[in-house]
Structure formats: C-alpha cells, structure tokens
N, CA and C atoms as an extended XYZ file, in Angstrom:
540
Properties=species:S:1:pos:R:3:atomname:S:1:resname:S:1:resid:I:1 pbc="F F F"
N        54.397       63.022        6.812 N   MET     1
C        54.136       61.625        7.064 CA  MET     1
C        52.854       61.171        6.381 C   MET     1
N        51.860       62.057        6.371 N   ASN     2
C        50.571       61.747        5.779 CA  ASN     2
C        50.687       61.551        4.265 C   ASN     2
N        51.477       62.365        3.575 N   SER     3
C        51.645       62.225        2.129 CA  SER     3
C        52.431       60.957        1.798 C   SER     3
N        53.350       60.550        2.618 N   LYS     4
C        54.108       59.317        2.399 CA  LYS     4
C        53.177       58.107        2.520 C   LYS     4
N        52.275       58.145        3.490 N   LEU     5
C        51.311       57.071        3.669 CA  LEU     5
C        50.359       57.006        2.469 C   LEU     5
N        49.916       58.165        1.977 N   ARG     6
C        49.040       58.221        0.814 CA  ARG     6
C        49.748       57.674       -0.431 C   ARG     6
N        51.009       58.039       -0.624 N   ARG     7
C        51.781       57.567       -1.769 CA  ARG     7
C        51.954       56.050       -1.698 C   ARG     7
N        52.268       55.531       -0.523 N   THR     8
C        52.432       54.091       -0.346 CA  THR     8
C        51.112       53.378       -0.604 C   THR     8
N        50.013       53.935       -0.116 N   SER     9
C        48.690       53.348       -0.340 CA  SER     9
C        48.356       53.336       -1.828 C   SER     9
N        48.685       54.404       -2.517 N   SER    10
C        48.419       54.483       -3.959 CA  SER    10
C        49.208       53.418       -4.710 C   SER    10
N        50.464       53.232       -4.346 N   VAL    11
C        51.305       52.220       -4.995 CA  VAL    11
C        50.730       50.826       -4.740 C   VAL    11
N        50.284       50.564       -3.523 N   VAL    12
C        49.701       49.260       -3.183 CA  VAL    12
C        48.433       49.029       -3.989 C   VAL    12
N        47.567       50.029       -4.107 N   VAL    13
C        46.330       49.903       -4.879 CA  VAL    13
C        46.649       49.602       -6.351 C   VAL    13
N        47.609       50.325       -6.924 N   VAL    14
C        47.995       50.097       -8.320 CA  VAL    14
C        48.537       48.679       -8.492 C   VAL    14
N        49.370       48.223       -7.590 N   LEU    15
C        49.914       46.861       -7.672 CA  LEU    15
C        48.796       45.812       -7.585 C   LEU    15
N        47.837       46.027       -6.710 N   ILE    16
C        46.725       45.088       -6.585 CA  ILE    16
C        45.927       45.034       -7.885 C   ILE    16
N        45.672       46.199       -8.474 N   LEU    17
C        44.923       46.238       -9.733 CA  LEU    17
C        45.687       45.543      -10.862 C   LEU    17
N        46.998       45.753      -10.934 N   VAL    18
C        47.820       45.115      -11.963 CA  VAL    18
C        47.810       43.604      -11.778 C   VAL    18
N        47.964       43.139      -10.538 N   LEU    19
C        47.946       41.697      -10.280 CA  LEU    19
C        46.579       41.101      -10.586 C   LEU    19
N        45.518       41.792      -10.224 N   ALA    20
C        44.171       41.300      -10.515 CA  ALA    20
C        43.967       41.184      -12.025 C   ALA    20
N        44.428       42.165      -12.771 N   GLY    21
C        44.323       42.113      -14.229 CA  GLY    21
C        45.123       40.959      -14.814 C   GLY    21
N        46.294       40.700      -14.262 N   ALA    22
C        47.122       39.591      -14.745 CA  ALA    22
C        46.464       38.253      -14.463 C   ALA    22
N        45.771       38.140      -13.340 N   LEU    23
C        45.098       36.892      -13.013 CA  LEU    23
C        43.854       36.674      -13.862 C   LEU    23
N        43.136       37.714      -14.194 N   VAL    24
C        41.910       37.598      -14.976 CA  VAL    24
C        42.216       37.359      -16.444 C   VAL    24
N        43.277       37.886      -16.991 N   GLN    25
C        43.618       37.800      -18.411 CA  GLN    25
C        43.604       36.375      -18.963 C   GLN    25
N        44.206       35.361      -18.286 N   PRO    26
C        44.175       34.025      -18.880 CA  PRO    26
C        42.770       33.475      -19.071 C   PRO    26
N        41.807       33.893      -18.251 N   PHE    27
C        40.463       33.370      -18.357 CA  PHE    27
C        39.658       34.078      -19.430 C   PHE    27
N        39.950       35.304      -19.745 N   GLY    28
C        39.164       36.049      -20.717 CA  GLY    28
C        39.894       36.333      -22.006 C   GLY    28
N        41.130       35.920      -22.134 N   GLY    29
C        41.939       36.267      -23.287 CA  GLY    29
C        41.382       35.808      -24.609 C   GLY    29
N        40.781       34.609      -24.668 N   ASN    30
C        40.256       34.088      -25.920 CA  ASN    30
C        38.844       34.549      -26.190 C   ASN    30
N        38.190       35.104      -25.193 N   ALA    31
C        36.775       35.405      -25.338 CA  ALA    31
C        36.519       36.668      -26.139 C   ALA    31
N        37.356       37.675      -26.033 N   THR    32
C        37.076       38.926      -26.728 CA  THR    32
C        38.351       39.516      -27.306 C   THR    32
N        38.633       39.169      -28.541 N   ALA    33
C        39.821       39.693      -29.193 CA  ALA    33
C        39.565       41.020      -29.873 C   ALA    33
N        38.312       41.359      -30.107 N   GLY    34
C        37.985       42.595      -30.793 CA  GLY    34
C        36.810       43.274      -30.126 C   GLY    34
N        36.402       44.435      -30.617 N   PRO    35
C        35.270       45.132      -30.028 CA  PRO    35
C        33.996       44.302      -30.144 C   PRO    35
N        33.246       44.221      -29.064 N   ASN    36
C        31.991       43.472      -29.011 CA  ASN    36
C        32.156       42.009      -29.423 C   ASN    36
N        33.349       41.439      -29.247 N   GLY    37
C        33.565       40.041      -29.569 CA  GLY    37
C        33.768       39.768      -31.045 C   GLY    37
N        33.836       40.795      -31.908 N   GLU    38
C        34.046       40.568      -33.333 CA  GLU    38
C        35.387       39.889      -33.551 C   GLU    38
N        35.433       38.959      -34.491 N   GLY    39
C        36.668       38.245      -34.781 CA  GLY    39
C        36.889       37.079      -33.842 C   GLY    39
N        35.975       36.850      -32.925 N   THR    40
C        36.060       35.691      -32.049 CA  THR    40
C        34.852       34.806      -32.316 C   THR    40
N        34.886       33.605      -31.796 N   LEU    41
C        33.780       32.676      -31.987 CA  LEU    41
C        32.610       32.993      -31.063 C   LEU    41
N        32.883       33.581      -29.934 N   GLN    42
C        31.834       33.834      -28.944 CA  GLN    42
C        30.672       34.612      -29.550 C   GLN    42
N        29.458       34.137      -29.299 N   GLY    43
C        28.255       34.775      -29.816 CA  GLY    43
C        27.352       33.752      -30.485 C   GLY    43
N        26.299       34.223      -31.117 N   THR    44
C        25.357       33.351      -31.815 CA  THR    44
C        25.531       33.539      -33.318 C   THR    44
N        25.474       32.430      -34.043 N   TRP    45
C        25.740       32.406      -35.477 CA  TRP    45
C        24.591       31.738      -36.229 C   TRP    45
N        24.228       32.326      -37.381 N   ARG    46
C        23.346       31.670      -38.347 CA  ARG    46
C        24.265       30.841      -39.230 C   ARG    46
N        24.026       29.545      -39.285 N   VAL    47
C        24.937       28.620      -39.958 CA  VAL    47
C        24.212       27.901      -41.089 C   VAL    47
N        24.911       27.694      -42.197 N   GLN    48
C        24.414       26.899      -43.316 CA  GLN    48
C        25.350       25.703      -43.462 C   GLN    48
N        24.799       24.487      -43.368 N   VAL    49
C        25.585       23.249      -43.370 CA  VAL    49
C        25.346       22.508      -44.681 C   VAL    49
N        26.445       22.086      -45.323 N   THR    50
C        26.373       21.328      -46.572 CA  THR    50
C        26.991       19.948      -46.351 C   THR    50
N        26.204       18.866      -46.440 N   PRO    51
C        26.772       17.515      -46.328 CA  PRO    51
C        27.750       17.257      -47.476 C   PRO    51
N        28.890       16.656      -47.143 N   ILE    52
C        29.930       16.386      -48.148 CA  ILE    52
C        30.414       14.944      -48.037 C   ILE    52
N        31.047       14.473      -49.117 N   ASN    53
C        31.703       13.171      -49.133 CA  ASN    53
C        32.945       13.270      -48.251 C   ASN    53
N        33.070       12.399      -47.272 N   CYS    54
C        34.196       12.472      -46.325 CA  CYS    54
C        35.553       12.284      -47.008 C   CYS    54
N        35.614       11.491      -48.076 N   GLN    55
C        36.887       11.240      -48.749 CA  GLN    55
C        37.259       12.332      -49.745 C   GLN    55
N        36.284       12.814      -50.524 N   THR    56
C        36.605       13.762      -51.605 CA  THR    56
C        36.288       15.217      -51.248 C   THR    56
N        35.402       15.433      -50.291 N   GLY    57
C        34.986       16.792      -49.954 CA  GLY    57
C        33.923       17.338      -50.889 C   GLY    57
N        33.482       16.529      -51.856 N   ALA    58
C        32.453       16.970      -52.809 CA  ALA    58
C        31.080       16.993      -52.128 C   ALA    58
N        30.260       17.982      -52.457 N   PRO    59
C        28.901       18.036      -51.881 CA  PRO    59
C        28.109       16.777      -52.228 C   PRO    59
N        27.303       16.315      -51.299 N   LEU    60
C        26.444       15.155      -51.527 CA  LEU    60
C        25.088       15.620      -52.046 C   LEU    60
N        24.334       14.718      -52.704 N   PRO    61
C        23.009       15.090      -53.205 CA  PRO    61
C        21.967       15.093      -52.064 C   PRO    61
N        22.329       15.737      -50.984 N   ILE    62
C        21.463       15.877      -49.803 CA  ILE    62
C        21.297       17.373      -49.594 C   ILE    62
N        20.082       17.832      -49.334 N   PRO    63
C        19.887       19.277      -49.169 CA  PRO    63
C        20.716       19.846      -48.009 C   PRO    63
N        21.263       21.037      -48.228 N   SER    64
C        21.929       21.725      -47.125 CA  SER    64
C        20.842       22.182      -46.156 C   SER    64
N        21.249       22.557      -44.950 N   PHE    65
C        20.273       22.952      -43.940 CA  PHE    65
C        20.857       24.034      -43.055 C   PHE    65
N        19.991       24.655      -42.282 N   SER    66
C        20.429       25.761      -41.431 CA  SER    66
C        20.414       25.354      -39.957 C   SER    66
N        21.116       26.155      -39.162 N   ALA    67
C        21.168       25.947      -37.713 CA  ALA    67
C        21.493       27.280      -37.057 C   ALA    67
N        21.195       27.370      -35.783 N   LEU    68
C        21.662       28.471      -34.945 CA  LEU    68
C        22.618       27.872      -33.937 C   LEU    68
N        23.843       28.376      -33.925 N   ASP    69
C        24.881       27.911      -32.996 CA  ASP    69
C        25.235       29.048      -32.066 C   ASP    69
N        25.243       28.786      -30.777 N   SER    70
C        25.568       29.810      -29.791 CA  SER    70
C        26.774       29.363      -28.984 C   SER    70
N        27.873       30.132      -29.082 N   TYR    71
C        29.132       29.852      -28.403 CA  TYR    71
C        29.262       30.816      -27.225 C   TYR    71
N        29.151       30.294      -26.018 N   ALA    72
C        29.121       31.128      -24.818 CA  ALA    72
C        30.513       31.333      -24.236 C   ALA    72
N        30.655       32.420      -23.499 N   SER    73
C        31.868       32.684      -22.740 CA  SER    73
C        32.096       31.505      -21.800 C   SER    73
N        33.318       31.070      -21.679 N   GLY    74
C        33.606       29.929      -20.822 CA  GLY    74
C        33.702       28.626      -21.586 C   GLY    74
N        33.316       28.630      -22.891 N   GLY    75
C        33.549       27.464      -23.733 CA  GLY    75
C        32.403       26.487      -23.875 C   GLY    75
N        31.164       26.890      -23.587 N   THR    76
C        30.043       25.988      -23.842 CA  THR    76
C        29.330       26.407      -25.122 C   THR    76
N        28.595       25.463      -25.716 N   LEU    77
C        27.860       25.786      -26.930 CA  LEU    77
C        26.516       25.093      -26.937 C   LEU    77
N        25.591       25.690      -27.670 N   THR    78
C        24.254       25.154      -27.882 CA  THR    78
C        23.940       25.278      -29.368 C   THR    78
N        23.335       24.242      -29.932 N   GLU    79
C        22.941       24.296      -31.341 CA  GLU    79
C        21.492       23.837      -31.482 C   GLU    79
N        20.757       24.556      -32.325 N   VAL    80
C        19.415       24.142      -32.726 CA  VAL    80
C        19.460       24.018      -34.242 C   VAL    80
N        19.081       22.848      -34.741 N   VAL    81
C        19.215       22.567      -36.168 CA  VAL    81
C        17.848       22.511      -36.847 C   VAL    81
N        17.836       22.898      -38.127 N   ASN    82
C        16.625       22.878      -38.939 CA  ASN    82
C        16.911       22.016      -40.166 C   ASN    82
N        17.003       20.699      -39.952 N   ALA    83
C        17.331       19.772      -41.034 CA  ALA    83
C        16.124       18.899      -41.356 C   ALA    83
N        15.703       18.905      -42.619 N   ALA    84
C        14.556       18.103      -43.057 CA  ALA    84
C        14.829       16.607      -42.909 C   ALA    84
N        16.098       16.207      -42.764 N   ALA    85
C        16.433       14.788      -42.618 CA  ALA    85
C        15.876       14.206      -41.319 C   ALA    85
N        15.682       15.070      -40.305 N   PHE    86
C        15.126       14.615      -39.034 CA  PHE    86
C        13.628       14.898      -39.002 C   PHE    86
N        12.874       13.984      -38.437 N   LEU    87
C        11.440       14.187      -38.248 CA  LEU    87
C        11.208       15.173      -37.109 C   LEU    87
N        10.068       15.859      -37.103 N   PRO    88
C         9.777       16.780      -35.995 CA  PRO    88
C         9.868       16.055      -34.639 C   PRO    88
N        10.622       16.644      -33.728 N   GLY    89
C        10.782       16.076      -32.394 CA  GLY    89
C        11.739       14.905      -32.296 C   GLY    89
N        12.418       14.560      -33.394 N   GLN    90
C        13.304       13.398      -33.384 CA  GLN    90
C        14.629       13.666      -32.682 C   GLN    90
N        15.083       14.936      -32.656 N   VAL    91
C        16.366       15.250      -32.020 CA  VAL    91
C        16.204       16.379      -31.010 C   VAL    91
N        17.099       16.373      -30.040 N   THR    92
C        17.150       17.434      -29.036 CA  THR    92
C        18.097       18.530      -29.516 C   THR    92
N        18.066       19.700      -28.890 N   PRO    93
C        19.136       20.668      -29.173 CA  PRO    93
C        20.491       20.056      -28.809 C   PRO    93
N        21.523       20.499      -29.497 N   GLY    94
C        22.865       20.009      -29.214 CA  GLY    94
C        23.519       20.819      -28.108 C   GLY    94
N        24.276       20.128      -27.264 N   LEU    95
C        25.023       20.768      -26.182 CA  LEU    95
C        26.461       20.280      -26.222 C   LEU    95
N        27.419       21.201      -26.009 N   GLY    96
C        28.807       20.790      -26.036 CA  GLY    96
C        29.749       21.884      -25.598 C   GLY    96
N        30.996       21.766      -26.075 N   VAL    97
C        32.061       22.688      -25.685 CA  VAL    97
C        32.846       23.145      -26.905 C   VAL    97
N        33.514       24.297      -26.770 N   TRP    98
C        34.376       24.823      -27.818 CA  TRP    98
C        35.638       25.381      -27.176 C   TRP    98
N        36.696       25.484      -27.977 N   SER    99
C        37.935       26.079      -27.482 CA  SER    99
C        38.680       26.761      -28.625 C   SER    99
N        39.469       27.748      -28.250 N   HIS   100
C        40.325       28.472      -29.187 CA  HIS   100
C        41.582       27.643      -29.366 C   HIS   100
N        42.017       27.417      -30.618 N   THR   101
C        43.231       26.634      -30.855 CA  THR   101
C        44.414       27.518      -31.231 C   THR   101
N        44.216       28.447      -32.168 N   GLN   102
C        45.262       29.394      -32.558 CA  GLN   102
C        44.677       30.450      -33.482 C   GLN   102
N        45.244       31.629      -33.449 N   ALA   103
C        44.824       32.743      -34.327 CA  ALA   103
C        43.301       32.806      -34.440 C   ALA   103
N        42.751       32.544      -35.640 N   ASN   104
C        41.306       32.596      -35.884 CA  ASN   104
C        40.662       31.217      -35.849 C   ASN   104
N        41.362       30.212      -35.325 N   ALA   105
C        40.897       28.822      -35.383 CA  ALA   105
C        40.321       28.353      -34.042 C   ALA   105
N        39.268       27.555      -34.151 N   TYR   106
C        38.562       27.017      -32.989 CA  TYR   106
C        38.174       25.576      -33.264 C   TYR   106
N        37.928       24.826      -32.198 N   LYS   107
C        37.401       23.464      -32.292 CA  LYS   107
C        36.153       23.396      -31.429 C   LYS   107
N        35.207       22.574      -31.854 N   ALA   108
C        33.981       22.385      -31.081 CA  ALA   108
C        33.565       20.927      -31.159 C   ALA   108
N        32.957       20.459      -30.089 N   VAL   109
C        32.374       19.111      -30.063 CA  VAL   109
C        31.090       19.191      -29.245 C   VAL   109
N        30.036       18.532      -29.756 N   TRP   110
C        28.770       18.532      -29.038 CA  TRP   110
C        27.984       17.290      -29.411 C   TRP   110
N        26.942       17.031      -28.639 N   GLU   111
C        26.107       15.862      -28.870 CA  GLU   111
C        24.637       16.239      -28.912 C   GLU   111
N        23.912       15.444      -29.689 N   VAL   112
C        22.472       15.580      -29.868 CA  VAL   112
C        21.878       14.199      -29.597 C   VAL   112
N        20.816       14.132      -28.825 N   PHE   113
C        20.121       12.858      -28.638 CA  PHE   113
C        19.132       12.656      -29.778 C   PHE   113
N        19.174       11.472      -30.378 N   ILE   114
C        18.174       11.059      -31.364 CA  ILE   114
C        17.167       10.238      -30.566 C   ILE   114
N        15.958       10.759      -30.434 N   LEU   115
C        14.988       10.221      -29.483 CA  LEU   115
C        14.230        8.989      -29.966 C   LEU   115
N        14.126        8.808      -31.293 N   PHE   116
C        13.426        7.623      -31.804 CA  PHE   116
C        13.931        7.284      -33.200 C   PHE   116
N        13.776        6.000      -33.571 N   ASP   117
C        14.169        5.534      -34.902 CA  ASP   117
C        13.293        6.189      -35.963 C   ASP   117
N        13.877        6.411      -37.146 N   THR   118
C        13.084        6.853      -38.293 CA  THR   118
C        12.224        5.668      -38.728 C   THR   118
N        10.916        5.856      -38.842 N   PRO   119
C        10.054        4.735      -39.280 CA  PRO   119
C        10.473        4.226      -40.663 C   PRO   119
N        10.358        2.917      -40.899 N   PRO   120
C        10.782        2.338      -42.180 CA  PRO   120
C        10.108        2.955      -43.408 C   PRO   120
N         8.882        3.425      -43.288 N   ALA   121
C         8.149        3.967      -44.436 CA  ALA   121
C         8.615        5.373      -44.829 C   ALA   121
N         9.430        6.023      -43.993 N   VAL   122
C         9.878        7.392      -44.273 CA  VAL   122
C        11.140        7.333      -45.129 C   VAL   122
N        11.124        8.018      -46.317 N   PRO   123
C        12.323        8.011      -47.169 CA  PRO   123
C        13.469        8.786      -46.517 C   PRO   123
N        14.685        8.485      -46.956 N   GLY   124
C        15.863        9.169      -46.428 CA  GLY   124
C        16.693        8.252      -45.555 C   GLY   124
N        17.627        8.851      -44.833 N   PHE   125
C        18.520        8.083      -43.974 CA  PHE   125
C        17.752        7.550      -42.773 C   PHE   125
N        17.886        6.258      -42.478 N   PRO   126
C        17.155        5.680      -41.351 CA  PRO   126
C        17.897        5.908      -40.018 C   PRO   126
N        17.657        7.047      -39.390 N   PHE   127
C        18.314        7.334      -38.114 CA  PHE   127
C        17.817        6.365      -37.048 C   PHE   127
N        18.733        5.949      -36.187 N   LYS   128
C        18.412        5.060      -35.074 CA  LYS   128
C        18.484        5.834      -33.771 C   LYS   128
N        17.691        5.437      -32.801 N   ARG   129
C        17.720        6.055      -31.473 CA  ARG   129
C        19.144        5.959      -30.927 C   ARG   129
N        19.641        7.058      -30.382 N   GLY   130
C        21.006        7.075      -29.851 CA  GLY   130
C        21.515        8.492      -29.748 C   GLY   130
N        22.753        8.701      -30.223 N   VAL   131
C        23.428        9.992      -30.098 CA  VAL   131
C        24.108       10.341      -31.416 C   VAL   131
N        24.056       11.614      -31.763 N   GLN   132
C        24.873       12.134      -32.852 CA  GLN   132
C        25.952       12.984      -32.198 C   GLN   132
N        27.223       12.633      -32.398 N   ARG   133
C        28.354       13.413      -31.871 CA  ARG   133
C        28.965       14.179      -33.032 C   ARG   133
N        29.020       15.501      -32.892 N   LEU   134
C        29.528       16.373      -33.947 CA  LEU   134
C        30.852       16.992      -33.521 C   LEU   134
N        31.795       17.044      -34.452 N   MET   135
C        33.097       17.663      -34.222 CA  MET   135
C        33.357       18.629      -35.361 C   MET   135
N        33.787       19.836      -35.020 N   ARG   136
C        33.923       20.868      -36.053 CA  ARG   136
C        35.216       21.651      -35.857 C   ARG   136
N        35.927       21.902      -36.966 N   ASP   137
C        37.069       22.829      -37.013 CA  ASP   137
C        36.557       24.109      -37.656 C   ASP   137
N        36.747       25.239      -36.964 N   ILE   138
C        36.121       26.496      -37.366 CA  ILE   138
C        37.172       27.578      -37.562 C   ILE   138
N        36.996       28.386      -38.599 N   GLU   139
C        37.817       29.582      -38.839 CA  GLU   139
C        36.891       30.788      -38.791 C   GLU   139
N        37.267       31.811      -38.017 N   VAL   140
C        36.460       33.019      -37.893 CA  VAL   140
C        37.214       34.193      -38.497 C   VAL   140
N        36.524       34.959      -39.330 N   HIS   141
C        37.080       36.177      -39.920 CA  HIS   141
C        36.034       37.272      -39.761 C   HIS   141
N        36.193       38.073      -38.704 N   GLY   142
C        35.216       39.124      -38.411 CA  GLY   142
C        33.889       38.519      -38.033 C   GLY   142
N        32.866       38.837      -38.815 N   ASP   143
C        31.526       38.325      -38.544 CA  ASP   143
C        31.149       37.164      -39.460 C   ASP   143
N        32.162       36.506      -40.062 N   GLN   144
C        31.942       35.356      -40.936 CA  GLN   144
C        32.742       34.166      -40.418 C   GLN   144
N        32.205       32.973      -40.617 N   MET   145
C        32.934       31.753      -40.262 CA  MET   145
C        32.835       30.748      -41.396 C   MET   145
N        33.828       29.865      -41.450 N   THR   146
C        33.780       28.686      -42.307 CA  THR   146
C        34.146       27.505      -41.425 C   THR   146
N        33.699       26.321      -41.807 N   PHE   147
C        34.025       25.149      -40.989 CA  PHE   147
C        33.964       23.876      -41.809 C   PHE   147
N        34.622       22.854      -41.268 N   ASN   148
C        34.531       21.480      -41.736 CA  ASN   148
C        34.248       20.638      -40.503 C   ASN   148
N        33.420       19.614      -40.684 N   GLY   149
C        33.061       18.823      -39.519 CA  GLY   149
C        32.763       17.384      -39.849 C   GLY   149
N        32.721       16.592      -38.792 N   THR   150
C        32.404       15.176      -38.871 CA  THR   150
C        31.336       14.866      -37.836 C   THR   150
N        30.416       13.988      -38.194 N   SER   151
C        29.391       13.518      -37.262 CA  SER   151
C        29.488       12.009      -37.147 C   SER   151
N        29.397       11.521      -35.932 N   GLN   152
C        29.283       10.088      -35.686 CA  GLN   152
C        27.872        9.835      -35.177 C   GLN   152
N        27.221        8.813      -35.729 N   PHE   153
C        25.915        8.398      -35.258 CA  PHE   153
C        26.122        7.132      -34.435 C   PHE   153
N        25.744        7.198      -33.156 N   LEU   154
C        25.983        6.107      -32.215 CA  LEU   154
C        24.654        5.517      -31.751 C   LEU   154
N        24.629        4.192      -31.556 N   ASP   155
C        23.420        3.591      -30.997 CA  ASP   155
C        23.391        3.830      -29.489 C   ASP   155
N        22.374        3.322      -28.818 N   THR   156
C        22.225        3.569      -27.379 CA  THR   156
C        23.339        2.924      -26.556 C   THR   156
N        24.111        1.998      -27.152 N   ASN   157
C        25.244        1.366      -26.455 CA  ASN   157
C        26.573        2.042      -26.777 C   ASN   157
N        26.543        3.103      -27.607 N   GLY   158
C        27.765        3.817      -27.952 CA  GLY   158
C        28.504        3.265      -29.151 C   GLY   158
N        27.916        2.305      -29.873 N   ASN   159
C        28.540        1.744      -31.071 CA  ASN   159
C        28.321        2.686      -32.247 C   ASN   159
N        29.386        2.924      -33.041 N   VAL   160
C        29.280        3.801      -34.203 CA  VAL   160
C        28.498        3.087      -35.303 C   VAL   160
N        27.398        3.724      -35.733 N   LEU   161
C        26.566        3.179      -36.799 CA  LEU   161
C        26.906        3.780      -38.155 C   LEU   161
N        27.271        5.056      -38.160 N   ALA   162
C        27.571        5.757      -39.417 CA  ALA   162
C        28.407        6.991      -39.105 C   ALA   162
N        29.124        7.453      -40.126 N   VAL   163
C        29.912        8.682      -40.036 CA  VAL   163
C        29.519        9.555      -41.223 C   VAL   163
N        29.352       10.835      -40.973 N   ALA   164
C        29.009       11.789      -42.026 CA  ALA   164
C        29.913       13.005      -41.900 C   ALA   164
N        30.105       13.715      -42.992 N   CYS   165
C        30.939       14.911      -42.992 CA  CYS   165
C        30.155       16.087      -43.568 C   CYS   165
N        30.599       17.285      -43.221 N   ALA   166
C        29.925       18.492      -43.704 CA  ALA   166
C        30.911       19.653      -43.727 C   ALA   166
N        30.587       20.634      -44.546 N   SER   167
C        31.302       21.913      -44.529 CA  SER   167
C        30.226       22.979      -44.421 C   SER   167
N        30.647       24.189      -44.152 N   GLY   168
C        29.620       25.215      -44.057 CA  GLY   168
C        30.160       26.595      -43.796 C   GLY   168
N        29.220       27.504      -43.699 N   THR   169
C        29.534       28.904      -43.450 CA  THR   169
C        28.600       29.418      -42.363 C   THR   169
N        28.977       30.522      -41.770 N   GLY   170
C        28.124       31.133      -40.765 CA  GLY   170
C        28.290       32.647      -40.761 C   GLY   170
N        27.260       33.322      -40.321 N   THR   171
C        27.265       34.768      -40.160 CA  THR   171
C        26.842       35.081      -38.737 C   THR   171
N        27.595       35.964      -38.104 N   ARG   172
C        27.286       36.335      -36.729 CA  ARG   172
C        25.869       36.913      -36.660 C   ARG   172
N        25.097       36.460      -35.701 N   PHE   173
C        23.737       36.942      -35.475 CA  PHE   173
C        23.849       38.323      -34.867 C   PHE   173
N        23.347       39.305      -35.566 N   GLU   174
C        23.446       40.704      -35.128 CA  GLU   174
C        22.146       41.168      -34.515 C   GLU   174
N        22.232       42.239      -33.760 N   ASP   175
C        21.075       42.885      -33.160 CA  ASP   175
C        20.224       43.480      -34.269 C   ASP   175
N        19.034       42.913      -34.514 N   VAL   176
C        18.191       43.367      -35.619 CA  VAL   176
C        17.565       44.729      -35.358 C   VAL   176
N        17.510       45.153      -34.107 N   ALA   177
C        16.950       46.463      -33.798 CA  ALA   177
C        17.979       47.566      -34.005 C   ALA   177
N        19.222       47.185      -34.256 N   GLY   178
C        20.275       48.167      -34.475 CA  GLY   178
C        20.761       48.829      -33.202 C   GLY   178
N        20.436       48.239      -32.063 N   GLU   179
C        20.865       48.802      -30.777 CA  GLU   179
C        21.956       47.951      -30.185 C   GLU   179
N        22.796       48.532      -29.384 N   ASP   180
C        23.855       47.777      -28.701 CA  ASP   180
C        23.414       47.366      -27.333 C   ASP   180
C-alpha cells in the first residue's frame, strides 16, 4: 500500500511540474530563444543611428550618433542617446515597450521628453519643447541587430511638428570582464 501511495504521489508531482511549465512558457517564450538570451532582443545594445530620407532611404547630411538601448524581460525598454543635435540636458532618457513579432523580428516604441526649445542662435534643427515618439522595426541575428525607424516630434499639445526617419545597427553589450 505504501509503494502505491508513493507512486501516485510521484505521478501527481510530475503532473504539477508539467502544468506549471506549460503555464510559464507563454510568458517567457519570447524572452530567451538561445543561451544567455543570444538571438533575442532582450539585453543591452550599443546602437549606431543614421538619419535617412523617409522617402528614399538615402542617408541625410546629418551626423550619425550612438545610443545605449536596454530591452528588459517583460517588454520594457530604456534608451540613452548621445546625439550632438540635442543640447546638454535638452532630452530625458527614453522609456517605452517592445514586443516580438515573428522569427527574429521585433517592434519597439518609446518616448523622450524634450525639456526646452533650441535657442534661435544655435545652428541645426530647432527642437521645440514637447515629446519625441520613436518607433522601430528591429531584426536580430545573434549578437547583431539592424533596424529602421521613424520619429515624430510633438509639441506640448500633442501636435506633430516634424517626422524623421533613421536606420541603424547594434551590437549586444557584452560583459567586458569576460565573466558570466
């Protein structure tokens, strides 16, 4: 009788573990497709952004710039940009969301607050106080990414002032100490 009870208990434990795994899988399925998240968007990326003509896709005579993009488990993202087009302290870090669409493809959308107008005496694009909304289509291949994106510049009332486009590449930020 004791061995029958043990066998039944073992079967129940195995069933509980299988059901728990089935319930957890939908929430973590997109987060880690490979070892240590390789081949997925999740993680921090060094990104190089090139402004392009929205109609032709040709690079614009505007310097490319770098950013650090961090895609967290659960679908949130943070971006810190290093673009000479913005004055020091003019923009906040970007905050938003990302999702897996299919295979190696992802979509992301985030916003950055533009805290003050670019003074008239400063050359370049005259940014206005408001919001920059960025949308990006991303392809990930191992520790490399490519993307195309669109930015909308909105005033404080949400009116679109300008639209810009960009393409770019990224490399997964690796542990520089060589430790896991």
